[in-house]
C-alpha positions in Angstrom: 93.5 103.6 61.7 91.7 106.4 63.7 92.6 105.6 67.4 89.8 104.3 69.6 91.1 106.9 72.4 91.8 109.8 70.1 88.5 111.8 71.3 87.8 110.4 74.6 89.8 112.7 76.9 87.8 116.0 77.3 84.4 114.8 78.2 85.4 111.5 80.0 88.2 112.7 81.8 86.4 115.7 83.3 83.3 113.5 83.9 85.4 110.9 85.6 87.0 113.5 87.8 83.8 114.8 88.6 82.4 111.5 89.7 85.6 110.6 91.7 85.0 113.9 93.5 81.5 113.4 94.2 82.1 109.9 95.5 79.9 108.3 92.6 82.5 105.8 91.4 83.4 102.8 93.4 87.0 103.8 93.5 86.1 107.1 95.0 84.1 105.6 97.8 87.0 103.1 98.6 89.5 106.1 98.7 87.2 108.1 100.9 86.3 105.5 103.3 88.6 103.1 105.2 87.5 99.6 105.7 85.4 99.0 108.9 87.3 96.8 111.5 85.4 93.9 112.8 86.2 95.0 116.3 88.0 97.7 118.3 89.6 97.3 121.6 90.5 100.2 124.0 92.3 98.7 126.9 92.6 102.0 128.8 88.9 102.5 128.8 88.0 98.9 129.3 85.9 99.0 126.1 85.4 96.9 123.0 83.4 98.7 120.2 81.8 96.2 117.6 80.0 97.4 114.3 76.2 97.3 114.6 75.3 97.9 111.2 76.6 101.3 110.2 77.4 102.3 113.8 79.5 101.0 116.5 78.3 99.8 120.0 80.9 100.1 122.8 80.7 97.8 125.8 82.5 97.2 128.9 85.0 94.4 128.8 84.0 93.6 132.4 80.4 93.0 132.4 79.3 93.6 128.8 77.2 96.7 129.5 76.6 99.2 126.8 78.6 102.5 127.3 78.2 104.2 124.1 75.7 103.3 121.2 75.1 104.7 117.8 78.8 105.7 117.4 79.4 106.3 113.7 83.1 106.6 113.9 85.6 105.5 116.6 89.3 106.1 116.7 91.7 105.6 119.7 94.6 107.6 120.1 96.2 106.5 123.4 94.4 107.7 126.6 91.6 109.5 124.4 89.4 108.6 121.5 87.7 110.5 118.7 84.0 109.4 118.3 81.2 110.6 116.1 77.5 110.6 117.5 74.9 111.5 115.0 77.4 113.6 112.9 78.8 115.5 115.7 82.4 114.8 116.8 83.9 114.9 120.2 86.9 113.7 122.2 86.5 111.5 125.2 88.8 110.1 127.8 89.3 106.4 129.2 86.3 107.1 131.8 83.9 108.1 129.0 83.9 111.7 130.1 84.0 114.5 127.2 87.5 115.7 126.8 86.1 118.0 124.2 82.3 118.4 123.7 80.4 117.1 120.8 80.0 120.4 118.8 82.3 119.8 115.9 81.7 118.5 112.3 85.0 116.5 112.0 87.9 115.8 114.3 91.1 114.2 113.1 94.5 113.5 114.7 97.6 115.0 113.2 99.4 111.6 113.3 102.9 112.8 113.6 105.6 112.6 116.1 105.3 114.8 119.3 102.4 115.8 121.5 99.1 114.4 120.6 97.3 117.4 118.5 93.7 117.2 117.1 92.5 119.1 114.0 89.0 120.4 114.7 86.6 121.5 112.0 83.1 123.2 111.8 81.1 123.6 108.5 79.2 126.8 108.8 76.0 127.1 106.5 77.0 128.9 103.3 80.4 129.6 104.3 83.8 127.4 103.9 85.1 125.1 106.4 86.8 126.8 109.5 89.6 124.9 111.5 91.3 124.8 114.8 93.5 122.7 116.9 93.2 121.2 120.6 95.6 118.7 122.5 94.7 115.7 124.2 93.3 117.5 127.4 90.7 119.4 125.2 92.7 122.7 125.7 92.0 125.0 122.5 95.4 126.0 121.2 94.2 127.6 118.0 90.6 128.7 118.0 88.3 127.0 115.4 88.0 130.2 113.1 90.8 129.8 110.4 90.4 128.7 106.8 93.2 126.1 107.0 95.6 124.9 109.7 98.8 122.8 108.8 101.1 121.4 111.4 104.9 120.9 110.7 105.9 118.4 113.4 109.8 118.8 112.9 109.7 122.5 113.7 106.6 122.3 115.9 105.1 125.2 114.2 101.6 125.7 112.5 100.7 127.6 109.3 97.5 129.2 109.8 95.4 130.7 106.9 93.0 133.4 107.4 91.6 136.1 105.0 94.0 134.8 102.3 97.0 135.4 104.5 99.2 132.9 106.1 100.7 133.3 109.7 103.0 131.4 111.7 101.9 129.9 115.2 104.0 128.1 117.8 103.3 124.8 119.4 101.2 126.7 122.1 99.0 128.4 119.5 100.7 131.8 119.8 100.8 133.8 116.5 104.3 134.9 115.8 103.3 137.4 113.2 101.6 140.6 113.3 101.0 140.6 109.7 100.9 137.6 107.5 102.1 136.7 104.0 100.2 135.7 100.8 101.9 132.3 101.3 104.3 130.5 103.6 105.9 127.5 101.9 106.4 124.3 104.0 110.0 122.9 104.0 110.7 119.8 101.8 112.4 117.9 104.4 111.3 119.8 107.5 114.8 120.8 108.6 114.6 122.6 112.0 117.4 125.1 111.1 116.2 125.8 107.6 114.3 129.1 106.6 110.9 129.1 105.2 110.1 131.0 102.0 107.4 133.5 102.2 105.7 135.3 99.3 103.9 138.7 99.2 102.6 139.7 95.6 105.5 139.2 93.5 108.3 139.3 96.0 109.7 136.6 98.1 111.6 136.5 101.3 112.4 134.0 104.0 111.6 133.7 107.9 113.1 131.9 110.6 110.4 129.2 111.9 111.6 129.7 115.6 110.7 133.3 115.8 108.7 134.2 112.4 111.2 137.1 111.9 111.9 138.0 108.2 115.5 137.2 107.7 115.8 137.5 104.0 114.0 140.7 102.9 111.2 140.7 100.4 112.6 141.0 96.8 111.8 140.2 93.1 113.7 137.0 93.2 112.8 133.1 93.5 113.8 131.5 96.7 114.2 127.9 97.3 114.6 126.2 100.6 117.3 123.4 100.1 119.0 121.7 103.3 120.4 124.4 105.7 120.5 127.0 102.8 118.2 129.2 100.8 119.2 129.3 97.0 118.1 132.6 95.5 117.6 133.1 91.6 117.0 136.6 90.1 116.9 136.8 86.2 120.0 134.8 85.1 121.8 135.2 88.4 121.9 132.9 91.4 123.2 133.2 94.9 123.0 131.4 98.4 122.0 132.5 102.0 122.7 130.5 105.0 120.1 129.8 107.8 120.7 133.0 109.6 119.8 134.8 106.2 123.5 135.9 105.7 124.7 135.8 102.0 127.4 133.3 101.6 127.7 133.1 97.8 126.7 136.6 96.0 124.4 136.8 93.2 126.3 136.0 90.0 125.2 135.2 86.4 128.0 132.6 85.9 127.0 130.2 88.5 124.3 127.4 88.8 123.7 126.0 92.3 121.9 123.0 93.5 121.7 121.2 96.9 122.7 117.4 96.9 120.5 116.0 99.7 122.1 112.4 99.7 125.6 113.9 100.1 124.7 116.9 101.9 126.7 119.2 99.6 126.0 122.5 98.0 127.1 122.0 94.3 128.4 125.0 92.5 128.9 125.0 88.7 130.7 128.2 87.3 131.5 129.4 83.8 130.6 128.1 80.3 132.6 126.3 77.5 136.3 126.1 77.9 136.0 128.0 81.5 133.7 125.4 83.2 134.4 124.8 86.8 132.9 123.4 89.7 133.3 122.8 93.6 131.1 121.6 96.6 130.5 123.0 100.1 129.4 121.1 103.1 127.0 122.4 105.6 129.9 124.3 107.4 130.9 125.8 104.2 134.0 123.7 103.9 135.1 123.1 100.4 135.2 119.3 100.1 135.2 119.0 96.4 137.9 121.9 95.3 137.9 124.1 92.4 139.1 122.4 89.2 138.8 118.8 90.0 135.6 118.6 87.8 134.4 120.9 85.1 130.7 120.0 85.9 128.8 118.3 88.6 125.0 117.1 88.6 123.3 115.5 91.6 121.0 112.5 90.7 119.7 111.0 93.8 122.5 108.8 95.7 124.9 109.5 93.0 126.7 112.8 91.6 127.5 112.7 88.0 131.0 114.2 87.3 132.5 115.8 84.1 136.2 115.8 83.7 138.2 115.8 80.3 135.0 115.7 78.3 133.8 112.4 80.0 131.1 111.7 82.6 131.5 109.3 85.7 129.6 109.0 89.1 130.5 109.6 92.7 129.0 108.0 95.8 127.7 110.3 98.8 130.9 109.7 100.4 132.7 110.8 97.3 134.2 107.5 96.2 134.3 107.1 92.4 131.8 104.5 91.5 132.2 105.0 87.7 135.4 106.6 86.3 134.8 109.5 83.8 134.5 107.4 80.7 131.2 108.3 78.9 130.0 111.2 76.8 126.9 111.6 78.5 125.3 110.1 81.7 121.6 111.0 82.4 119.5 109.4 85.1 116.8 107.0 83.7 115.1 105.8 86.7 115.7 106.7 90.5 115.4 103.9 93.0 117.6 102.3 95.6 119.6 101.1 92.6 119.1 103.8 90.1 119.5 103.3 86.3 121.5 105.7 84.0 121.5 106.2 80.3 124.9 106.3 78.9 126.1 107.4 75.6 129.4 106.2 73.6 129.6 108.0 70.3 130.0 105.6 67.4 131.1 108.4 65.0 130.2 112.0 64.4 126.7 112.8 65.0 125.7 109.2 65.6 125.3 107.6 69.3 125.4 104.3 71.0 123.2 104.3 74.0 123.4 101.9 76.8 122.2 101.6 80.4 124.1 100.9 83.7 122.9 100.9 87.4 124.1 103.1 90.3 127.1 100.8 90.9 128.2 100.9 87.2 127.1 97.5 86.3 126.3 97.5 82.6 122.6 96.4 82.1 122.3 97.1 78.3 125.6 97.4 76.4 126.0 100.8 74.6 124.8 99.5 71.1 121.4 101.1 70.5 120.2 104.2 68.8 117.2 104.6 71.0 116.4 103.1 74.6 112.7 103.4 75.9 112.5 102.0 79.4 108.8 100.9 80.7 108.0 101.1 84.1 105.2 99.2 85.8 103.8 98.9 89.3 105.6 96.5 91.5 103.9 93.1 92.3 104.2 93.8 96.0 101.8 96.4 97.6 103.2 99.6 99.0 103.2 100.2 102.8 100.1 102.1 104.2 98.0 101.5 101.2 100.0 103.9 99.2 100.5 103.5 95.4 102.8 100.6 94.5 106.2 101.9 93.4 107.0 101.8 89.8 109.8 99.2 88.7 111.7 98.6 85.5 109.7 96.2 83.3 111.3 96.0 79.9 113.2 98.2 77.4 112.1 98.9 73.8 115.2 99.5 71.9 115.9 100.3 68.2 118.8 100.0 65.7 118.7 100.8 62.0 115.0 101.6 62.3 114.1 98.2 63.7 112.9 97.7 67.0 113.2 95.0 69.7 112.5 94.0 73.1 114.8 93.5 76.1 114.1 92.4 79.7 114.7 94.4 82.7 118.0 92.5 83.2 119.0 93.1 79.3 117.9 89.6 78.0 116.6 89.4 74.5 112.8 88.9 74.5 112.0 89.8 70.9 114.8 90.3 68.2 115.4 93.7 66.6 113.4 92.9 63.6 110.1 94.7 64.3 109.0 98.0 62.3 107.4 99.2 65.6 106.8 98.0 69.2 104.3 100.3 71.3 102.8 100.0 74.6 99.0 99.5 75.0 98.5 101.6 78.0 100.5 103.4 80.9 100.2 100.5 83.2 99.5 97.8 80.9 102.4 95.2 80.2 101.1 94.2 76.8 102.6 95.5 73.6 101.6 95.7 70.1 104.5 94.4 67.8 104.2 95.3 64.1 106.3 93.5 61.5 105.7 93.4 57.6 102.5 95.2 58.3 101.1 92.5 60.5 100.4 93.3 64.2 100.6 90.9 67.2 100.0 91.4 70.9 102.8 90.5 73.2 103.4 90.3 76.9 106.2 92.9 77.6 107.5 91.4 80.7 108.2 87.7 78.9 107.9 88.4 75.4 105.4 85.7 74.7 102.8 86.2 72.3 99.1 86.8 73.4 97.4 87.4 69.9 99.2 86.3 66.9 100.3 88.6 63.9 97.0 88.3 62.1 96.0 91.9 61.9 97.1 95.0 60.1 96.6 97.2 63.0 95.7 96.7 66.7 94.9 98.9 69.6 93.1 98.5 72.9 89.5 99.9 73.0 89.3 102.7 75.4 88.0 101.8 78.7 88.2 97.9 78.5 91.1 95.6 79.2 90.1 92.7 76.9 88.6 94.4 73.8 90.7 95.5 70.9 89.9 97.4 67.8 91.7 95.5 64.9 92.0 96.0 61.1 92.0 93.2 58.5 92.0 93.2 54.9 91.5 97.1 55.2 88.4 96.8 57.5 87.9 97.4 61.1 86.5 95.1 63.6 86.5 94.3 67.5 88.1 91.1 68.8 88.5 89.8 72.5 91.6 88.8 74.2 90.8 85.3 73.5 90.6 86.1 69.8 86.9 85.9 69.5 85.4 88.2 66.6 82.9 90.4 68.5 82.4 92.9 65.6 83.1 91.5 62.2 85.7 93.1 60.0 83.3 95.2 57.8 83.6 98.8 58.8 85.6 101.8 57.4 86.4 103.9 60.3 86.2 104.5 64.1 83.8 107.2 65.1 83.5 107.2 68.7 83.1 105.1 71.9 81.9 105.6 75.4 82.9 102.7 77.9 80.4 104.3 80.5 77.6 103.7 78.4 79.2 100.7 76.8 78.8 101.9 73.2 80.8 102.1 70.0 80.3 103.8 66.7 81.8 102.4 63.5 81.0 103.9 59.8 80.3 101.7 57.0 79.9 103.1 53.5 79.2 106.5 55.0 76.6 105.2 57.4 77.4 105.2 61.2 76.4 102.0 63.2 76.0 102.1 67.0 77.0 99.0 68.7 75.9 98.2 72.4 78.7 96.1 74.1 77.2 93.6 76.4 79.1 91.3 79.0 77.3 88.3 80.5 79.2 85.6 82.5 82.5 86.6 81.2 81.2 86.6 77.6 80.9 89.5 75.3 77.9 90.2 72.9 76.7 93.0 70.8 73.7 94.8 69.6 73.7 97.1 66.8 71.5 99.6 65.4 71.7 102.6 62.6 68.8 104.6 63.9 69.5 107.3 66.4 73.1 106.1 66.9 73.8 109.1 69.1 70.8 108.3 71.5 68.2 111.1 72.3 70.0 114.5 72.7 68.6 115.1 76.2 69.3 111.3 77.7 73.0 111.3 77.0 74.3 113.8 79.7 76.1 111.4 82.0 76.1 114.0 84.9 72.3 114.3 84.7 71.9 110.5 84.6 74.2 109.7 87.5 72.7 112.6 89.9 69.0 112.1 88.5 68.8 115.8 88.3 65.2 116.9 87.2 65.8 118.9 84.0 63.0 120.6 82.1 64.4 122.3 79.2 67.0 121.0 76.5 68.7 122.8 73.8 71.0 122.2 71.0 73.4 124.5 69.1 71.9 125.2 65.8 74.9 123.9 63.7 74.7 120.6 65.6 70.8 120.1 66.1 70.8 117.0 63.8 72.6 113.6 64.1 74.5 113.8 61.1 75.8 117.3 61.8 77.2 116.0 65.1 78.9 113.1 63.3 80.2 115.5 60.8 81.4 118.0 63.3 83.3 114.9 65.1 84.8 113.8 61.8 86.1 117.4 60.9 87.4 118.2 64.3 84.7 120.8 65.3 83.5 118.7 68.3 86.0 116.4 70.3 83.4 113.8 70.3 80.7 112.2 68.3 78.1 113.0 71.0 75.2 115.7 71.5 76.5 119.1 72.8 73.3 119.8 74.5 72.4 122.2 77.2 70.2 120.8 80.0 68.5 123.2 82.6 66.9 122.3 85.9 65.5 125.1 88.1 68.7 126.3 89.4 71.5 124.4 87.2 72.6 124.2 83.7 74.3 121.1 82.6 76.7 121.5 79.6 80.1 120.1 78.4 81.6 123.4 77.1 84.9 121.7 76.3 82.8 119.6 73.6 83.5 122.5 71.2 87.1 121.9 69.9 87.6 125.8 69.3 86.1 126.8 72.6 88.4 129.5 74.4 87.4 128.8 77.9 89.2 127.8 81.1 88.5 124.2 82.5 85.1 124.4 84.0 82.6 122.1 85.8 80.0 120.4 83.9 77.2 121.7 86.2 77.0 125.6 86.2 74.8 127.9 88.2 71.7 129.0 86.2 70.2 132.6 86.7 66.8 133.2 85.1 65.1 136.4 84.0 62.0 137.5 81.8 64.2 137.7 78.7 65.7 134.3 79.2 68.7 132.9 81.3 72.2 133.1 82.0 74.9 130.5 83.0 77.8 131.5 85.4 81.2 130.5 84.3 82.3 129.6 87.8 83.2 126.5 90.0 80.9 128.0 92.7 77.5 126.5 93.5 74.3 128.6 93.9 73.2 126.2 96.2 75.9 127.1 98.5 75.7 130.7 97.6 72.2 132.1 96.7 73.6 135.4 95.9 75.8 134.4 93.2 73.3 135.4 90.5 73.6 139.1 91.7 77.3 139.3 91.3 78.4 141.5 88.5 82.1 140.3 88.9 81.4 136.6 87.5 81.8 135.9 83.7 78.6 134.5 82.2 76.9 133.3 79.1 73.6 135.2 78.3 70.7 133.5 76.5 68.1 135.9 75.1 64.8 134.1 73.9 64.4 135.3 70.2 61.5 133.0 69.4 59.6 130.5 71.6 62.0 127.8 70.6 65.2 129.8 69.8 68.0 131.5 71.9 70.6 133.9 71.2 73.8 133.7 73.3 75.5 137.3 73.6 79.0 136.1 74.7 79.3 132.7 73.2 80.7 134.0 69.8 83.6 135.4 72.0 84.6 132.0 73.2 84.0 130.5 69.7 80.9 128.7 70.9 77.8 128.7 68.6 75.5 131.6 69.6 72.2 130.3 68.1 70.6 127.5 70.1 67.3 125.7 69.4 64.9 124.0 71.9 64.7 120.3 71.8 61.1 119.1 72.6 61.7 116.6 75.4 58.0 115.6 76.0 57.5 115.0 72.2 60.2 112.1 72.4 
């Protein structure tokens, strides 16, 4: 059965990302806007601010008189507050006086330990945002003229970007560098003593954040700041520098070096084969795990895997033996407070028996399986500060002798090892499709309970829906609901395409394509079908045009795909990624086209809205993410790649560069007014 999701990714993924970035989807609005509190109290200023429609009104707690009105945003930061009035942001003190005048387009608090610092932004016309920094007294520490400003609170330093160069500023806003670098990498854990890696062209070096001085000279090596050390890699050699930039382990090809953060140890593995050796140094360069105790060591979060006498075990950060060397392999399966590890106990030459232990060595799954697949699902409890919920073990799909079974996160049997296949429906979906003797059923992976009985030959989730399934029965396709209701009868030969945004589904029957519109009302599904214009009108199906309500005046179709059956055949034969019109729509200044629709197109990932440049012979579209609305000079640029369309007849265009990118070069005008 052709998957109901096999052709959805290119157009849908790009479009959804575009909508999210534009704030056109509900999720995007929720992510971009914090919930409005019912009331904000500012005791230091004796003020209470309450929502008044889309704005706040701030009144005195003493007599109720209005102190501020039409405040669009209000954020208290101790003795001062950030407010937005009519799109201009300022900082005021507890008496209502301006600490910083309202001349900025956005102000935010760095919200880190240390002194109260504020990021200031100005949005200059036809230029990118410029940023600067002030303190709670309104003193400008870094002028508002830089492309980006990042604050590293542990080091009390700023990384400031200007003219594609990064500079280092101290906490008082003083530039510590005469010349910047192409990039300054922020440290992983922000240790005060660690060096920061810088890059200039193909070379890397390291600076001291206290002074900005280059302590490790630029060279053609890769540098990684790890704990108090810098690990250097050049070709097949590795070495280590300390936090003063002095080499402590010379570059050598026979050593592999890593930093074990939880154990605060530098792990060094040397040699290969029979000469394997390893040792560990602490931050003071003392050898705490001596040479020849273990052949190999690998850090895994709170555990260190050790290899001795051809067996693997685990150590704690205190170097206590948690699991004595006894397994032929140990690999981390899931990292958490109690991590899970995949273990291997060979049964015979070339065969494996896999199991699972936790970080304390407790056996979760006995080593008896040929394959183990752990499914992680979001935890039931929300994460702190509204972050994404952490993934936790949900169940295991195991196999032995080409038969599959289902085990709980604690190792209990939920489904016996009797199935031909067990597959997850979707990434964060706990449901499974379990197939046995050519009959597929739907199962809750967390409990093993049956949701849909084994009445179907094949079963898959319809893309974009949580309760609709594409199923096959007696060799024919249909659509059912999660409550076993047959929504589309089992009468169709193949899945053609589907679009959950438009709530449409295309299925073929005896070579003819049927278009179904899926309709939901009061938690019940219904359908409407047609065999006419199953793809819709060519100029009405561009979702970007529809959602932005752009005023388009011209519509073109590539000649090989200018008729509905050609598009359907192109999708079936793999020439088009979807069964949808690959149309080109033009407004006065923009072109709307999904170039990724052509399966053989050789182009980078591009927006679906491109700048349009008209001339007397036709027009060109610029292959850039820039917008002509932001930069009216784009059309005059000779450095931007473009597709040039020359008018050969009143209704035909020839694209000069299209064939170079494996895109059709002849395009035909579709008369929008006639339809």
